[in-house]
Phi, psi and omega in degrees: 000132182273318193210124179244129178261138179224141172214095186063240180273349178285140179224141173211139178247139171259114183280164177305325183288347181258358182299334184302334177296315177287329174295321176299317178291328180298336181289343182225068186296334181287335179269327182233062185297322181289318175294326173299316179296319178301317178297319177295328182264003195310319180260007180259014177056062178290151174257130185246114176286161182309311182295320177292321177302319180297316177297321178298316179304311182297320180292324178295318177299317179294316178304312180297314180299324181282352183283350182077250178249078186290154176296155181300325179299320178299313183295315180299315180297312181297320176299321178296318181296318181302317184291334180288000000 
């Protein structure tokens, strides 16, 4: 497991095979500043506050919408992250 998200009893892992989503956002830091920060902090155990989490959700939605016709794995991963 590459990255584990926790909120109380809820748990979600971003696997190594899903890192490409953050790498894609990292290519456009002006458009996805929060996702870029997550990638930069990926292995430093960042703590994400509620306001920041909200901005990340909006960036994930925008990233998915900008992907055109994304592969099912891309869509599945982003949808998992949104629910968390």
